[in-house]
Every structure is written in C-alpha cells, then in structure tokens.
KOLKOLTOR-584523 format. One line per field, with one value per residue (C-alpha): x, y, z; chain; residue number from 0. Coordinates in steps of 0.001 Angstrom, whole numbers. Example, Ala and Ser with C-alpha at 12.3 -4.5 7.8 and 13.67 -1.06 7.14 Angstrom:
2
u = c(12300 13670)
v = c(-4500 -1060)
w = c(7800 7140)
chain = c(A A)
n = c(0 1)
//
This chain:
186
u = c(11588 13580 12697 15540 15117 13813 16145 14306 15739 14623 15638 12072 11465 7844 8554 10685 8022 5341 7436 8087 4360 3575 6217 8279 12029 14043 17339 17481 19904 19892 19183 21709 19042 18471 14758 13388 10700 7203 8121 6225 6149 6332 9442 11001 10148 11762 14822 15305 14919 17151 19912 20404 22019 19966 22068 19634 17078 14089 14495 11624 11426 8492 7686 4580 3007 -179 -2464 -5072 -6974 -4775 -1553 1168 2075 5460 7356 7292 10582 9566 6680 5274 5001 3560 904 -90 -333 -2551 -4766 -5141 -6053 -8487 -12075 -11443 -10444 -7010 -5248 -2190 -475 2404 4594 5952 8742 9527 12326 15030 17732 15197 11918 10345 6853 5745 2443 558 -1715 -4125 -5915 -8496 -8135 -10707 -9534 -11991 -12225 -9227 -9205 -6124 -5726 -5756 -3086 -976 -1082 -65 2762 4072 4305 6965 5432 4886 8627 9728 6142 4420 1367 2795 1103 1550 -1741 -238 486 -1127 -1939 -4658 -6664 -6806 -8435 -12175 -12053 -10095 -11049 -8433 -5234 -4378 -765 -426 -1107 1517 4083 3928 1007 904 -1982 -341 3031 1464 -374 2835 4821 2052 2106 5878 7030 4093 4597 8129 7117 4087 1588 -78)
v = c(-25798 -24469 -26160 -26801 -24458 -25957 -25652 -23815 -24771 -21634 -18269 -16921 -13853 -14921 -18293 -16956 -14306 -17008 -19150 -16089 -15256 -18807 -18607 -21478 -21138 -21589 -21053 -20344 -22320 -21764 -25075 -26559 -27530 -26469 -25886 -26673 -24167 -25628 -28775 -30560 -28498 -31628 -32799 -29331 -29173 -32572 -31613 -28436 -30201 -33133 -30774 -29341 -31103 -30322 -32390 -33548 -30883 -31173 -29645 -27927 -27502 -25836 -24972 -23300 -23095 -21585 -23625 -21966 -23167 -26255 -24241 -24191 -20605 -20054 -16834 -14329 -13524 -9941 -7455 -8655 -12210 -10951 -9010 -12150 -14115 -11497 -11363 -15161 -15058 -12131 -13028 -16697 -19141 -20693 -23075 -22330 -25668 -26096 -29094 -29460 -31748 -32020 -34468 -35669 -38285 -40974 -40019 -37805 -36315 -35261 -33418 -31178 -28324 -26625 -23309 -22031 -18306 -16276 -13081 -10309 -9151 -6878 -3813 -2777 21 -2538 -4607 -1557 -255 -3632 -4086 -596 -1585 -4225 -6508 -9212 -9855 -13275 -14341 -17465 -16306 -12752 -11545 -11370 -11728 -10283 -6953 -4851 -8136 -8645 -6012 -8399 -11182 -11570 -14559 -17659 -21143 -22806 -21838 -18148 -18724 -21286 -18495 -16336 -19120 -21768 -24035 -23016 -25217 -28297 -27509 -26940 -30283 -32117 -30505 -31407 -35035 -35502 -33305 -33051 -29973 -29270 -26382 -25420 -27506 -30818)
w = c(36995 34045 30783 28352 25386 22180 19240 16484 13085 11268 9867 9988 12173 12767 14374 17255 17900 18157 20524 22709 22670 23844 26602 25179 25755 22574 20824 17090 14940 11184 9453 7065 4545 953 434 -3022 -4050 -4217 -2312 423 3644 5810 3957 4337 8052 8614 6544 8582 11945 10986 9810 13313 16272 19340 21690 24382 23503 21161 17704 15903 12132 10356 6753 5352 1899 499 -1762 -3992 -7061 -7345 -7200 -4570 -3865 -2272 -1671 -4541 -6292 -7052 -6940 -10265 -8996 -5678 -7623 -9559 -6297 -4647 -7751 -7573 -3853 -4258 -3386 -2832 -127 112 2471 4556 5120 7551 8065 11595 12760 16475 17159 19506 18955 19971 18292 15674 15378 11867 11413 8991 9986 7572 8057 5595 4790 2841 1124 383 -3243 -3772 -6002 -7985 -5396 -2527 -4254 -5171 -1587 -221 -2727 -1901 1770 972 3587 939 598 1832 2645 1374 -565 -714 2484 6251 8144 11338 9639 6936 5177 7774 5857 2873 4902 5334 7706 8682 9823 11995 13792 13298 14389 11597 9089 10809 10422 13161 14096 17763 18916 17385 18986 22411 22151 21186 24023 26499 25297 24997 27895 30359 32538 31308 29044 31141 29170 30063)
chain = c(A A A A A A A A A A A A A A A A A A A A A A A A A A A A A A A A A A A A A A A A A A A A A A A A A A A A A A A A A A A A A A A A A A A A A A A A A A A A A A A A A A A A A A A A A A A A A A A A A A A A A A A A A A A A A A A A A A A A A A A A A A A A A A A A A A A A A A A A A A A A A A A A A A A A A A A A A A A A A A A A A A A A A A A A A A A A A A A A A A A A A A A A A A)
n = c(0 1 2 3 4 5 6 7 8 9 10 11 12 13 14 15 16 17 18 19 20 21 22 23 24 25 26 27 28 29 30 31 32 33 34 35 36 37 38 39 40 41 42 43 44 45 46 47 48 49 50 51 52 53 54 55 56 57 58 59 60 61 62 63 64 65 66 67 68 69 70 71 72 73 74 75 76 77 78 79 80 81 82 83 84 85 86 87 88 89 90 91 92 93 94 95 96 97 98 99 100 101 102 103 104 105 106 107 108 109 110 111 112 113 114 115 116 117 118 119 120 121 122 123 124 125 126 127 128 129 130 131 132 133 134 135 136 137 138 139 140 141 142 143 144 145 146 147 148 149 150 151 152 153 154 155 156 157 158 159 160 161 162 163 164 165 166 167 168 169 170 171 172 173 174 175 176 177 178 179 180 181 182 183 184 185)
//
C-alpha cells in the first residue's frame, strides 16, 4: 500500500533527511509563517503547519529551541553571537525543546519533546575550530550534533533525532496512532 506523503511545512535541510531516514514519504512545502525569534516552539510549529494546505494529507510543522541557564537560545546572527552561545553551553547541560504539530483539516495534534544534552567543557581552541567550520550557521544553539558539533557533546538523555531537528520517536508514535499501518507503524 502506498501511503500519501506527509506535507512537511519546513525549510530545514535536517527535517527531510530525518523523514527519509525513517522511511516516511513526504513532500516539502515552505511555510507561509513569520517566525518571531525566541518564541514558543509549539506556537511556531503550529503556525508553520497551519500556513500550509495539505489537501487530504497530514501536514507536519516542527520548531526547535535550546534552553540553557534560564535563557532561550535560538539561531546565532553571526560568529560572535555563536561564540557566546557555545561559551554558555560549555560544561553544562541544556535542553533541546521541539514543538511538533501534525494536523489535517479535521484534527490537530500539538506536542512538545525535550532532550537533555550535556556539553563537555570547551577550550577556546575547541570553540575556534568549531566556529571556523561554519557548521553553526542557521542552527539553534549554534551547533549541529549530527556533524562536527557531535564532538562538543558529552552525552544526551532522550531522543537523538530531536536534537538533530525533528522528534522522530514522537512522530512515529503519532503516525502509528492516527494512521495505523499506513506509514508502516502501528
């Protein structure tokens, strides 16, 4: 049986890669939603999903933020801001929080997923090397765990894919509940 592709309301390169990894058919449609920096990831996920017409197909919207020491850490504007973010995360735990909205014309599922990430203590050389890589650009918290940024991480507690950019375990559970067997789950 061919499952109808999900409509992914996203411009992120990580989210399509995760859906492909999980074997979930999808089509990417850029959301018509203006994201306010530092806002609620669940609100942003819902705004993205609601801005796209999926027809009879489910629409998926996701947004991710990093929380550390009482601060919401979004995407850095420049290398100086990225350096400050990495210095803040150095040697301490932080939370990666994603909002996920899966919806059709008839229902909407809104959920949060949190993964605890522990950075090792970073030296100025570690930070300089990472900044020089450019991988921090466009990344919440100024790092990408699936790349060189993985060398900054000591351990995680929770869903690894959530740190990459999409709470995979949560999405699989929702697809199994809402569409048993359709996407190969449940």
